[in-house]
N, CA, C and O atoms as a GROMACS GRO file, in nm:
protein
  592
    1MET      N    1   2.299   2.660  -1.771
    1MET     CA    2   2.440   2.670  -1.782
    1MET      C    3   2.446   2.520  -1.852
    1MET      O    4   2.413   2.420  -1.790
    2LYS      N    5   2.499   2.518  -2.003
    2LYS     CA    6   2.502   2.401  -2.084
    2LYS      C    7   2.640   2.313  -2.047
    2LYS      O    8   2.753   2.359  -2.030
    3SER      N    9   2.599   2.181  -2.039
    3SER     CA   10   2.736   2.082  -2.026
    3SER      C   11   2.749   2.032  -2.147
    3SER      O   12   2.646   1.997  -2.205
    4LEU      N   13   2.869   2.017  -2.210
    4LEU     CA   14   2.923   1.964  -2.342
    4LEU      C   15   3.017   1.865  -2.319
    4LEU      O   16   3.096   1.871  -2.224
    5LEU      N   17   3.012   1.757  -2.415
    5LEU     CA   18   3.101   1.666  -2.420
    5LEU      C   19   3.181   1.689  -2.532
    5LEU      O   20   3.119   1.709  -2.636
    6LEU      N   21   3.339   1.693  -2.538
    6LEU     CA   22   3.400   1.711  -2.646
    6LEU      C   23   3.490   1.572  -2.659
    6LEU      O   24   3.582   1.542  -2.584
    7ALA      N   25   3.451   1.513  -2.747
    7ALA     CA   26   3.501   1.390  -2.777
    7ALA      C   27   3.635   1.393  -2.893
    7ALA      O   28   3.612   1.411  -3.012
    8ASP      N   29   3.746   1.377  -2.852
    8ASP     CA   30   3.866   1.422  -2.967
    8ASP      C   31   3.958   1.287  -2.941
    8ASP      O   32   3.984   1.242  -2.829
    9SER      N   33   3.998   1.237  -3.058
    9SER     CA   34   4.103   1.116  -3.058
    9SER      C   35   4.217   1.170  -3.112
    9SER      O   36   4.309   1.088  -3.118
   10ALA      N   37   4.242   1.275  -3.154
   10ALA     CA   38   4.355   1.329  -3.210
   10ALA      C   39   4.472   1.328  -3.131
   10ALA      O   40   4.459   1.370  -3.016
   11VAL      N   41   4.592   1.286  -3.168
   11VAL     CA   42   4.690   1.298  -3.102
   11VAL      C   43   4.737   1.441  -3.078
   11VAL      O   44   4.758   1.476  -2.962
   12GLN      N   45   4.756   1.532  -3.183
   12GLN     CA   46   4.795   1.674  -3.144
   12GLN      C   47   4.655   1.753  -3.120
   12GLN      O   48   4.545   1.717  -3.162
   13ARG      N   49   4.682   1.860  -3.046
   13ARG     CA   50   4.563   1.973  -3.039
   13ARG      C   51   4.557   2.065  -3.134
   13ARG      O   52   4.669   2.110  -3.158
   14ASN      N   53   4.470   2.114  -3.202
   14ASN     CA   54   4.439   2.215  -3.288
   14ASN      C   55   4.415   2.352  -3.219
   14ASN      O   56   4.325   2.360  -3.135
   15SER      N   57   4.476   2.440  -3.244
   15SER     CA   58   4.479   2.576  -3.180
   15SER      C   59   4.358   2.630  -3.215
   15SER      O   60   4.298   2.674  -3.117
   16SER      N   61   4.287   2.644  -3.343
   16SER     CA   62   4.161   2.688  -3.346
   16SER      C   63   4.059   2.620  -3.271
   16SER      O   64   3.972   2.683  -3.212
   17LEU      N   65   4.065   2.493  -3.270
   17LEU     CA   66   3.981   2.412  -3.173
   17LEU      C   67   3.981   2.482  -3.019
   17LEU      O   68   3.877   2.500  -2.955
   18LEU      N   69   4.098   2.512  -2.977
   18LEU     CA   70   4.126   2.524  -2.851
   18LEU      C   71   4.078   2.673  -2.804
   18LEU      O   72   4.030   2.707  -2.696
   19ASP      N   73   4.101   2.742  -2.906
   19ASP     CA   74   4.035   2.876  -2.926
   19ASP      C   75   3.885   2.876  -2.903
   19ASP      O   76   3.832   2.949  -2.818
   20LEU      N   77   3.826   2.803  -2.970
   20LEU     CA   78   3.675   2.806  -2.984
   20LEU      C   79   3.601   2.736  -2.841
   20LEU      O   80   3.487   2.760  -2.801
   21ILE      N   81   3.707   2.641  -2.778
   21ILE     CA   82   3.655   2.595  -2.664
   21ILE      C   83   3.652   2.715  -2.551
   21ILE      O   84   3.551   2.760  -2.498
   22ASN      N   85   3.795   2.757  -2.526
   22ASN     CA   86   3.814   2.860  -2.454
   22ASN      C   87   3.703   2.977  -2.446
   22ASN      O   88   3.659   3.022  -2.340
   23ASN      N   89   3.663   3.018  -2.578
   23ASN     CA   90   3.566   3.142  -2.584
   23ASN      C   91   3.455   3.062  -2.523
   23ASN      O   92   3.406   3.111  -2.422
   24LEU      N   93   3.401   2.934  -2.572
   24LEU     CA   94   3.267   2.884  -2.514
   24LEU      C   95   3.277   2.889  -2.353
   24LEU      O   96   3.188   2.927  -2.277
   25LYS      N   97   3.390   2.846  -2.322
   25LYS     CA   98   3.389   2.831  -2.160
   25LYS      C   99   3.374   2.986  -2.088
   25LYS      O  100   3.327   3.000  -1.976
   26GLN      N  101   3.416   3.083  -2.162
   26GLN     CA  102   3.391   3.216  -2.108
   26GLN      C  103   3.255   3.272  -2.120
   26GLN      O  104   3.218   3.376  -2.065
   27LYS      N  105   3.176   3.187  -2.205
   27LYS     CA  106   3.037   3.240  -2.213
   27LYS      C  107   2.955   3.137  -2.122
   27LYS      O  108   2.832   3.139  -2.108
   28GLY      N  109   3.030   3.061  -2.071
   28GLY     CA  110   2.938   2.984  -1.946
   28GLY      C  111   2.918   2.837  -1.984
   28GLY      O  112   2.835   2.770  -1.923
   29TYR      N  113   2.980   2.793  -2.066
   29TYR     CA  114   2.949   2.644  -2.122
   29TYR      C  115   3.045   2.561  -2.022
   29TYR      O  116   3.154   2.610  -1.994
   30ASN      N  117   3.009   2.449  -1.971
   30ASN     CA  118   3.108   2.345  -1.904
   30ASN      C  119   3.125   2.260  -2.005
   30ASN      O  120   3.042   2.239  -2.093
   31PHE      N  121   3.260   2.197  -1.991
   31PHE     CA  122   3.301   2.108  -2.090
   31PHE      C  123   3.354   1.970  -2.012
   31PHE      O  124   3.403   1.978  -1.900
   32TYR      N  125   3.341   1.860  -2.071
   32TYR     CA  126   3.402   1.732  -2.030
   32TYR      C  127   3.475   1.696  -2.155
   32TYR      O  128   3.447   1.732  -2.270
   33LEU      N  129   3.554   1.635  -2.124
   33LEU     CA  130   3.674   1.587  -2.266
   33LEU      C  131   3.692   1.437  -2.232
   33LEU      O  132   3.721   1.384  -2.125
   34TYR      N  133   3.662   1.374  -2.373
   34TYR     CA  134   3.707   1.249  -2.394
   34TYR      C  135   3.833   1.271  -2.489
   34TYR      O  136   3.819   1.340  -2.590
   35HIS      N  137   3.956   1.214  -2.458
   35HIS     CA  138   4.066   1.256  -2.505
   35HIS      C  139   4.148   1.140  -2.536
   35HIS      O  140   4.108   1.026  -2.513
   36ARG      N  141   4.275   1.168  -2.595
   36ARG     CA  142   4.356   1.062  -2.631
   36ARG      C  143   4.479   1.085  -2.571
   36ARG      O  144   4.549   0.992  -2.531
   37ILE      N  145   4.513   1.209  -2.561
   37ILE     CA  146   4.649   1.254  -2.476
   37ILE      C  147   4.616   1.281  -2.334
   37ILE      O  148   4.502   1.283  -2.286
   38ASP      N  149   4.729   1.304  -2.271
   38ASP     CA  150   4.716   1.353  -2.132
   38ASP      C  151   4.684   1.488  -2.096
   38ASP      O  152   4.740   1.579  -2.157
   39LEU      N  153   4.593   1.517  -1.992
   39LEU     CA  154   4.526   1.651  -1.978
   39LEU      C  155   4.631   1.737  -1.952
   39LEU      O  156   4.612   1.858  -1.969
   40LYS      N  157   4.726   1.703  -1.918
   40LYS     CA  158   4.844   1.816  -1.832
   40LYS      C  159   4.901   1.883  -1.953
   40LYS      O  160   4.973   1.980  -1.928
   41SER      N  161   4.883   1.847  -2.089
   41SER     CA  162   4.933   1.917  -2.175
   41SER      C  163   4.875   2.021  -2.265
   41SER      O  164   4.922   2.085  -2.360
   42LEU      N  165   4.698   2.019  -2.177
   42LEU     CA  166   4.622   2.125  -2.256
   42LEU      C  167   4.663   2.270  -2.176
   42LEU      O  168   4.728   2.366  -2.217
   43SER      N  169   4.594   2.242  -2.039
   43SER     CA  170   4.609   2.367  -1.941
   43SER      C  171   4.591   2.327  -1.804
   43SER      O  172   4.525   2.230  -1.768
   44GLU      N  173   4.650   2.402  -1.732
   44GLU     CA  174   4.664   2.373  -1.590
   44GLU      C  175   4.519   2.335  -1.533
   44GLU      O  176   4.462   2.439  -1.501
   45GLY      N  177   4.450   2.238  -1.513
   45GLY     CA  178   4.318   2.216  -1.440
   45GLY      C  179   4.195   2.294  -1.494
   45GLY      O  180   4.097   2.325  -1.427
   46ALA      N  181   4.215   2.320  -1.621
   46ALA     CA  182   4.100   2.383  -1.661
   46ALA      C  183   4.006   2.289  -1.754
   46ALA      O  184   3.911   2.332  -1.820
   47TRP      N  185   4.040   2.183  -1.749
   47TRP     CA  186   3.970   2.081  -1.810
   47TRP      C  187   3.937   1.952  -1.731
   47TRP      O  188   4.021   1.906  -1.654
   48ALA      N  189   3.821   1.896  -1.747
   48ALA     CA  190   3.774   1.791  -1.683
   48ALA      C  191   3.755   1.685  -1.799
   48ALA      O  192   3.712   1.709  -1.912
   49GLY      N  193   3.792   1.576  -1.752
   49GLY     CA  194   3.784   1.461  -1.853
   49GLY      C  195   3.844   1.339  -1.824
   49GLY      O  196   3.890   1.318  -1.712
   50GLU      N  197   3.851   1.235  -1.935
   50GLU     CA  198   3.924   1.120  -1.910
   50GLU      C  199   3.974   1.076  -2.050
   50GLU      O  200   3.944   1.129  -2.157
   51LYS      N  201   4.059   0.964  -2.028
   51LYS     CA  202   4.109   0.913  -2.158
   51LYS      C  203   4.013   0.819  -2.207
   51LYS      O  204   3.941   0.751  -2.135
   52ALA      N  205   4.013   0.818  -2.336
   52ALA     CA  206   3.910   0.748  -2.418
   52ALA      C  207   3.972   0.687  -2.547
   52ALA      O  208   4.035   0.765  -2.619
   53PHE      N  209   3.962   0.564  -2.582
   53PHE     CA  210   4.011   0.488  -2.688
   53PHE      C  211   3.865   0.464  -2.782
   53PHE      O  212   3.758   0.412  -2.751
   54PHE      N  213   3.911   0.524  -2.907
   54PHE     CA  214   3.805   0.534  -3.011
   54PHE      C  215   3.805   0.414  -3.123
   54PHE      O  216   3.729   0.410  -3.220
   55GLY      N  217   3.894   0.332  -3.093
   55GLY     CA  218   3.944   0.231  -3.172
   55GLY      C  219   4.030   0.281  -3.281
   55GLY      O  220   4.060   0.400  -3.288
   56PRO      N  221   4.075   0.181  -3.376
   56PRO     CA  222   4.198   0.208  -3.488
   56PRO      C  223   4.162   0.334  -3.573
   56PRO      O  224   4.048   0.382  -3.579
   57SER      N  225   4.252   0.372  -3.624
   57SER     CA  226   4.226   0.511  -3.753
   57SER      C  227   4.163   0.439  -3.846
   57SER      O  228   4.202   0.331  -3.890
   58VAL      N  229   4.045   0.509  -3.883
   58VAL     CA  230   3.968   0.485  -4.004
   58VAL      C  231   4.025   0.530  -4.122
   58VAL      O  232   3.959   0.512  -4.224
   59HIS      N  233   4.136   0.585  -4.132
   59HIS     CA  234   4.183   0.631  -4.249
   59HIS      C  235   4.268   0.512  -4.338
   59HIS      O  236   4.313   0.538  -4.449
   60ASN      N  237   4.278   0.426  -4.296
   60ASN     CA  238   4.320   0.303  -4.394
   60ASN      C  239   4.208   0.192  -4.379
   60ASN      O  240   4.122   0.192  -4.291
   61VAL      N  241   4.222   0.101  -4.476
   61VAL     CA  242   4.114  -0.011  -4.496
   61VAL      C  243   4.121  -0.077  -4.381
   61VAL      O  244   4.017  -0.090  -4.317
   62PHE      N  245   4.235  -0.127  -4.334
   62PHE     CA  246   4.231  -0.222  -4.214
   62PHE      C  247   4.187  -0.174  -4.095
   62PHE      O  248   4.120  -0.250  -4.025
   63GLY      N  249   4.213  -0.047  -4.052
   63GLY     CA  250   4.160  -0.006  -3.933
   63GLY      C  251   4.014   0.030  -3.947
   63GLY      O  252   3.942   0.041  -3.847
   64LEU      N  253   3.978   0.045  -4.046
   64LEU     CA  254   3.840   0.069  -4.082
   64LEU      C  255   3.746  -0.051  -4.066
   64LEU      O  256   3.636  -0.040  -4.011
   65TRP      N  257   3.791  -0.167  -4.117
   65TRP     CA  258   3.723  -0.286  -4.118
   65TRP      C  259   3.718  -0.347  -3.954
   65TRP      O  260   3.620  -0.399  -3.900
   66CYS      N  261   3.873  -0.320  -3.885
   66CYS     CA  262   3.861  -0.383  -3.743
   66CYS      C  263   3.767  -0.266  -3.673
   66CYS      O  264   3.711  -0.320  -3.578
   67LEU      N  265   3.733  -0.138  -3.683
   67LEU     CA  266   3.641  -0.071  -3.613
   67LEU      C  267   3.486  -0.102  -3.662
   67LEU      O  268   3.390  -0.060  -3.597
   68TYR      N  269   3.472  -0.173  -3.770
   68TYR     CA  270   3.344  -0.222  -3.807
   68TYR      C  271   3.306  -0.341  -3.729
   68TYR      O  272   3.195  -0.374  -3.689
   69LEU      N  273   3.436  -0.408  -3.713
   69LEU     CA  274   3.394  -0.550  -3.628
   69LEU      C  275   3.369  -0.530  -3.485
   69LEU      O  276   3.303  -0.600  -3.408
   70LEU      N  277   3.444  -0.405  -3.460
   70LEU     CA  278   3.428  -0.382  -3.289
   70LEU      C  279   3.313  -0.306  -3.254
   70LEU      O  280   3.261  -0.310  -3.143
   71LEU      N  281   3.266  -0.221  -3.371
   71LEU     CA  282   3.134  -0.117  -3.349
   71LEU      C  283   3.042  -0.175  -3.219
   71LEU      O  284   3.032  -0.110  -3.114
   72PRO      N  285   2.989  -0.282  -3.237
   72PRO     CA  286   2.888  -0.323  -3.125
   72PRO      C  287   2.955  -0.318  -2.995
   72PRO      O  288   2.886  -0.270  -2.905
   73LEU      N  289   3.069  -0.355  -2.965
   73LEU     CA  290   3.142  -0.355  -2.835
   73LEU      C  291   3.134  -0.191  -2.783
   73LEU      O  292   3.092  -0.154  -2.674
   74PHE      N  293   3.176  -0.121  -2.874
   74PHE     CA  294   3.203   0.030  -2.856
   74PHE      C  295   3.082   0.082  -2.805
   74PHE      O  296   3.071   0.135  -2.694
   75TRP      N  297   2.974   0.063  -2.903
   75TRP     CA  298   2.843   0.117  -2.869
   75TRP      C  299   2.801   0.077  -2.733
   75TRP      O  300   2.748   0.155  -2.653
   76ILE      N  301   2.829  -0.058  -2.710
   76ILE     CA  302   2.770  -0.071  -2.522
   76ILE      C  303   2.843   0.015  -2.459
   76ILE      O  304   2.790   0.106  -2.396
   77PHE      N  305   2.978  -0.002  -2.466
   77PHE     CA  306   3.064   0.066  -2.344
   77PHE      C  307   3.052   0.216  -2.333
   77PHE      O  308   3.068   0.283  -2.230
   78TYR      N  309   3.014   0.272  -2.489
   78TYR     CA  310   3.002   0.409  -2.472
   78TYR      C  311   2.878   0.459  -2.441
   78TYR      O  312   2.863   0.578  -2.416
   79PHE      N  313   2.755   0.353  -2.439
   79PHE     CA  314   2.635   0.390  -2.420
   79PHE      C  315   2.627   0.414  -2.251
   79PHE      O  316   2.575   0.512  -2.198
   80PHE      N  317   2.678   0.325  -2.195
   80PHE     CA  318   2.676   0.327  -2.045
   80PHE      C  319   2.755   0.467  -2.003
   80PHE      O  320   2.709   0.543  -1.918
   81LYS      N  321   2.871   0.491  -2.067
   81LYS     CA  322   2.928   0.577  -2.036
   81LYS      C  323   2.845   0.739  -2.037
   81LYS      O  324   2.838   0.818  -1.943
   82LEU      N  325   2.801   0.751  -2.147
   82LEU     CA  326   2.728   0.865  -2.208
   82LEU      C  327   2.605   0.878  -2.110
   82LEU      O  328   2.573   0.988  -2.066
   83LEU      N  329   2.534   0.760  -2.077
   83LEU     CA  330   2.422   0.755  -1.970
   83LEU      C  331   2.445   0.813  -1.847
   83LEU      O  332   2.359   0.883  -1.793
   84LEU      N  333   2.555   0.790  -1.796
   84LEU     CA  334   2.619   0.830  -1.682
   84LEU      C  335   2.638   0.983  -1.661
   84LEU      O  336   2.592   1.051  -1.570
   85LEU      N  337   2.728   1.028  -1.784
   85LEU     CA  338   2.754   1.178  -1.811
   85LEU      C  339   2.605   1.244  -1.814
   85LEU      O  340   2.591   1.348  -1.749
   86LYS      N  341   2.510   1.200  -1.872
   86LYS     CA  342   2.381   1.265  -1.906
   86LYS      C  343   2.337   1.286  -1.761
   86LYS      O  344   2.307   1.399  -1.722
   87ASN      N  345   2.332   1.173  -1.677
   87ASN     CA  346   2.258   1.182  -1.548
   87ASN      C  347   2.324   1.257  -1.432
   87ASN      O  348   2.265   1.339  -1.362
   88ARG      N  349   2.447   1.224  -1.418
   88ARG     CA  350   2.559   1.283  -1.324
   88ARG      C  351   2.590   1.448  -1.367
   88ARG      O  352   2.582   1.538  -1.284
   89ARG      N  353   2.620   1.465  -1.478
   89ARG     CA  354   2.663   1.594  -1.535
   89ARG      C  355   2.563   1.653  -1.575
   89ARG      O  356   2.592   1.772  -1.586
   90SER      N  357   2.435   1.630  -1.610
   90SER     CA  358   2.331   1.667  -1.696
   90SER      C  359   2.389   1.714  -1.842
   90SER      O  360   2.376   1.830  -1.880
   91LEU      N  361   2.448   1.620  -1.913
   91LEU     CA  362   2.497   1.628  -2.039
   91LEU      C  363   2.382   1.686  -2.126
   91LEU      O  364   2.269   1.638  -2.116
   92ASP      N  365   2.411   1.802  -2.223
   92ASP     CA  366   2.322   1.842  -2.316
   92ASP      C  367   2.380   1.804  -2.442
   92ASP      O  368   2.297   1.752  -2.516
   93ALA      N  369   2.463   1.810  -2.477
   93ALA     CA  370   2.532   1.790  -2.616
   93ALA      C  371   2.672   1.730  -2.635
   93ALA      O  372   2.763   1.756  -2.556
   94VAL      N  373   2.688   1.654  -2.732
   94VAL     CA  374   2.834   1.598  -2.765
   94VAL      C  375   2.886   1.668  -2.903
   94VAL      O  376   2.823   1.684  -3.007
   95ILE      N  377   3.011   1.701  -2.875
   95ILE     CA  378   3.103   1.748  -2.995
   95ILE      C  379   3.198   1.666  -3.045
   95ILE      O  380   3.294   1.639  -2.972
   96CYS      N  381   3.189   1.611  -3.177
   96CYS     CA  382   3.283   1.512  -3.240
   96CYS      C  383   3.375   1.569  -3.334
   96CYS      O  384   3.330   1.639  -3.425
   97VAL      N  385   3.496   1.549  -3.325
   97VAL     CA  386   3.595   1.604  -3.381
   97VAL      C  387   3.618   1.515  -3.509
   97VAL      O  388   3.595   1.543  -3.627
   98ASN      N  389   3.673   1.396  -3.454
   98ASN     CA  390   3.728   1.295  -3.578
   98ASN      C  391   3.627   1.210  -3.627
   98ASN      O  392   3.513   1.214  -3.582
   99ASP      N  393   3.668   1.119  -3.731
   99ASP     CA  394   3.573   1.022  -3.799
   99ASP      C  395   3.554   0.914  -3.681
   99ASP      O  396   3.444   0.861  -3.673
  100ASN      N  397   3.626   0.888  -3.615
  100ASN     CA  398   3.607   0.758  -3.514
  100ASN      C  399   3.500   0.784  -3.415
  100ASN      O  400   3.408   0.702  -3.407
  101GLU      N  401   3.500   0.897  -3.330
  101GLU     CA  402   3.407   0.935  -3.261
  101GLU      C  403   3.268   0.958  -3.315
  101GLU      O  404   3.163   0.930  -3.257
  102ARG      N  405   3.281   1.007  -3.420
  102ARG     CA  406   3.146   1.022  -3.525
  102ARG      C  407   3.094   0.889  -3.525
  102ARG      O  408   2.984   0.872  -3.472
  103LEU      N  409   3.157   0.788  -3.577
  103LEU     CA  410   3.087   0.649  -3.610
  103LEU      C  411   3.045   0.584  -3.487
  103LEU      O  412   2.959   0.497  -3.500
  104ILE      N  413   3.100   0.618  -3.340
  104ILE     CA  414   3.060   0.568  -3.246
  104ILE      C  415   2.966   0.634  -3.174
  104ILE      O  416   2.870   0.576  -3.124
  105LEU      N  417   2.986   0.754  -3.165
  105LEU     CA  418   2.900   0.822  -3.060
  105LEU      C  419   2.765   0.889  -3.126
  105LEU      O  420   2.672   0.919  -3.051
  106SER      N  421   2.760   0.906  -3.241
  106SER     CA  422   2.644   0.954  -3.327
  106SER      C  423   2.512   0.898  -3.320
  106SER      O  424   2.417   0.975  -3.307
  107PRO      N  425   2.490   0.746  -3.327
  107PRO     CA  426   2.391   0.667  -3.294
  107PRO      C  427   2.369   0.667  -3.148
  107PRO      O  428   2.250   0.667  -3.115
  108LEU      N  429   2.435   0.667  -3.077
  108LEU     CA  430   2.406   0.697  -2.932
  108LEU      C  431   2.347   0.810  -2.882
  108LEU      O  432   2.250   0.809  -2.806
  109CYS      N  433   2.412   0.924  -2.929
  109CYS     CA  434   2.353   1.057  -2.907
  109CYS      C  435   2.225   1.067  -2.961
  109CYS      O  436   2.143   1.130  -2.895
  110ARG      N  437   2.191   1.019  -3.067
  110ARG     CA  438   2.033   1.009  -3.110
  110ARG      C  439   1.933   0.930  -3.039
  110ARG      O  440   1.814   0.957  -3.023
  111PHE      N  441   2.010   0.808  -2.992
  111PHE     CA  442   1.907   0.721  -2.905
  111PHE      C  443   1.872   0.783  -2.758
  111PHE      O  444   1.766   0.764  -2.700
  112LEU      N  445   2.000   0.874  -2.702
  112LEU     CA  446   1.956   0.904  -2.580
  112LEU      C  447   1.898   1.059  -2.592
  112LEU      O  448   1.861   1.111  -2.486
  113GLY      N  449   1.889   1.124  -2.693
  113GLY     CA  450   1.817   1.251  -2.701
  113GLY      C  451   1.934   1.371  -2.681
  113GLY      O  452   1.902   1.483  -2.641
  114LEU      N  453   2.047   1.341  -2.706
  114LEU     CA  454   2.143   1.416  -2.672
  114LEU      C  455   2.163   1.506  -2.795
  114LEU      O  456   2.134   1.450  -2.900
  115GLY      N  457   2.213   1.657  -2.807
  115GLY     CA  458   2.229   1.714  -2.906
  115GLY      C  459   2.381   1.677  -2.951
  115GLY      O  460   2.470   1.655  -2.870
  116LEU      N  461   2.400   1.674  -3.111
  116LEU     CA  462   2.543   1.652  -3.165
  116LEU      C  463   2.571   1.740  -3.246
  116LEU      O  464   2.486   1.795  -3.316
  117LEU      N  465   2.716   1.769  -3.250
  117LEU     CA  466   2.763   1.864  -3.347
  117LEU      C  467   2.914   1.818  -3.370
  117LEU      O  468   2.996   1.792  -3.283
  118TRP      N  469   2.932   1.814  -3.518
  118TRP     CA  470   3.040   1.762  -3.583
  118TRP      C  471   3.123   1.881  -3.591
  118TRP      O  472   3.066   1.982  -3.630
  119ILE      N  473   3.253   1.889  -3.561
  119ILE     CA  474   3.323   1.993  -3.608
  119ILE      C  475   3.451   1.953  -3.719
  119ILE      O  476   3.547   1.881  -3.690
  120GLU      N  477   3.431   2.005  -3.825
  120GLU     CA  478   3.529   1.982  -3.961
  120GLU      C  479   3.626   2.060  -3.936
  120GLU      O  480   3.610   2.182  -3.947
  121LEU      N  481   3.746   2.006  -3.899
  121LEU     CA  482   3.885   2.100  -3.891
  121LEU      C  483   3.930   2.140  -4.012
  121LEU      O  484   3.859   2.102  -4.105
  122PRO      N  485   4.032   2.209  -4.046
  122PRO     CA  486   4.066   2.261  -4.200
  122PRO      C  487   4.147   2.165  -4.250
  122PRO      O  488   4.129   2.137  -4.368
  123GLU      N  489   4.241   2.100  -4.183
  123GLU     CA  490   4.312   2.018  -4.220
  123GLU      C  491   4.241   1.832  -4.274
  123GLU      O  492   4.302   1.736  -4.323
  124SER      N  493   4.111   1.846  -4.242
  124SER     CA  494   4.056   1.712  -4.274
  124SER      C  495   3.999   1.740  -4.438
  124SER      O  496   3.935   1.837  -4.478
  125ASP      N  497   4.039   1.637  -4.504
  125ASP     CA  498   4.001   1.611  -4.655
  125ASP      C  499   3.882   1.496  -4.662
  125ASP      O  500   3.902   1.379  -4.629
  126TYR      N  501   3.771   1.542  -4.704
  126TYR     CA  502   3.640   1.471  -4.712
  126TYR      C  503   3.661   1.359  -4.836
  126TYR      O  504   3.621   1.243  -4.841
  127LEU      N  505   3.737   1.435  -4.935
  127LEU     CA  506   3.755   1.363  -5.067
  127LEU      C  507   3.851   1.225  -5.062
  127LEU      O  508   3.840   1.131  -5.140
  128LYS      N  509   3.951   1.236  -4.946
  128LYS     CA  510   4.040   1.122  -4.917
  128LYS      C  511   3.976   1.006  -4.849
  128LYS      O  512   4.037   0.899  -4.850
  129ARG      N  513   3.864   1.014  -4.792
  129ARG     CA  514   3.788   0.921  -4.715
  129ARG      C  515   3.734   0.807  -4.790
  129ARG      O  516   3.665   0.837  -4.887
  130SER      N  517   3.754   0.658  -4.761
  130SER     CA  518   3.702   0.567  -4.849
  130SER      C  519   3.552   0.571  -4.864
  130SER      O  520   3.481   0.636  -4.787
  131PHE      N  521   3.504   0.499  -4.964
  131PHE     CA  522   3.363   0.488  -5.000
  131PHE      C  523   3.272   0.450  -4.865
  131PHE      O  524   3.171   0.508  -4.824
  132TRP      N  525   3.334   0.347  -4.815
  132TRP     CA  526   3.244   0.288  -4.699
  132TRP      C  527   3.230   0.391  -4.577
  132TRP      O  528   3.122   0.405  -4.519
  133LEU      N  529   3.336   0.457  -4.544
  133LEU     CA  530   3.359   0.564  -4.434
  133LEU      C  531   3.252   0.688  -4.474
  133LEU      O  532   3.169   0.734  -4.395
  134LYS      N  533   3.268   0.723  -4.589
  134LYS     CA  534   3.171   0.821  -4.638
  134LYS      C  535   3.015   0.774  -4.635
  134LYS      O  536   2.930   0.853  -4.592
  135PHE      N  537   2.985   0.663  -4.674
  135PHE     CA  538   2.840   0.614  -4.641
  135PHE      C  539   2.818   0.610  -4.525
  135PHE      O  540   2.704   0.647  -4.498
  136CYS      N  541   2.882   0.580  -4.437
  136CYS     CA  542   2.843   0.551  -4.288
  136CYS      C  543   2.832   0.706  -4.221
  136CYS      O  544   2.745   0.739  -4.139
  137LEU      N  545   2.916   0.776  -4.263
  137LEU     CA  546   2.908   0.918  -4.215
  137LEU      C  547   2.792   1.007  -4.243
  137LEU      O  548   2.727   1.081  -4.170
  138ARG      N  549   2.783   0.973  -4.396
  138ARG     CA  550   2.619   1.030  -4.467
  138ARG      C  551   2.493   0.978  -4.357
  138ARG      O  552   2.411   1.048  -4.299
  139PHE      N  553   2.512   0.830  -4.354
  139PHE     CA  554   2.386   0.777  -4.266
  139PHE      C  555   2.368   0.821  -4.131
  139PHE      O  556   2.258   0.852  -4.087
  140PHE      N  557   2.502   0.826  -4.046
  140PHE     CA  558   2.490   0.867  -3.917
  140PHE      C  559   2.480   1.016  -3.904
  140PHE      O  560   2.438   1.070  -3.802
  141GLY      N  561   2.519   1.081  -4.007
  141GLY     CA  562   2.511   1.257  -3.984
  141GLY      C  563   2.400   1.317  -4.062
  141GLY      O  564   2.415   1.432  -4.101
  142LYS      N  565   2.261   1.237  -4.098
  142LYS     CA  566   2.173   1.284  -4.144
  142LYS      C  567   2.099   1.409  -4.046
  142LYS      O  568   2.039   1.499  -4.105
  143LYS      N  569   2.105   1.409  -3.894
  143LYS     CA  570   2.021   1.519  -3.842
  143LYS      C  571   2.134   1.563  -3.752
  143LYS      O  572   2.104   1.583  -3.634
  144VAL      N  573   2.264   1.582  -3.792
  144VAL     CA  574   2.366   1.658  -3.739
  144VAL      C  575   2.402   1.786  -3.771
  144VAL      O  576   2.397   1.825  -3.887
  145LYS      N  577   2.447   1.875  -3.659
  145LYS     CA  578   2.519   2.004  -3.703
  145LYS      C  579   2.634   1.996  -3.744
  145LYS      O  580   2.717   1.929  -3.683
  146ILE      N  581   2.663   2.056  -3.847
  146ILE     CA  582   2.814   2.010  -3.883
  146ILE      C  583   2.873   2.166  -3.875
  146ILE      O  584   2.806   2.252  -3.933
  147VAL      N  585   2.977   2.200  -3.816
  147VAL     CA  586   3.051   2.326  -3.828
  147VAL      C  587   3.176   2.303  -3.907
  147VAL      O  588   3.253   2.211  -3.878
  148VAL      N  589   3.198   2.394  -4.016
  148VAL     CA  590   3.315   2.376  -4.086
  148VAL      C  591   3.409   2.515  -4.050
  148VAL      O  592   3.521   2.528  -4.099
   0.00000   0.00000   0.00000
């Protein structure tokens, strides 16, 4: 049975993402969730996880540069969290939904030998991202499976 970590820092849940996760749960996948909102708003007891902070929004210049300054601290913090999940829950792969988690978790997953999957939601617009964000996402996403 595969064990997956879903990292999502969105404030609102996407119904198509929830449908995908529920279908994968029916096929025998175990999920652990790093989220920004309360678990009670998802479904009663069907999700295991904890609240996580992935930095300020990278969709404005100030937030992007703040995240770049704090990136080494996030890498150290989430390295140990991923290492614990890999050892305790036999984590196989990480699913990243938004850009913040992609910047923080992608190099760590590659270093720890975890599978990595990026999900592009329909409302995300790649053309509106800043040059530096696109550059970093291209750099970190070289060996990543991207689901559109």
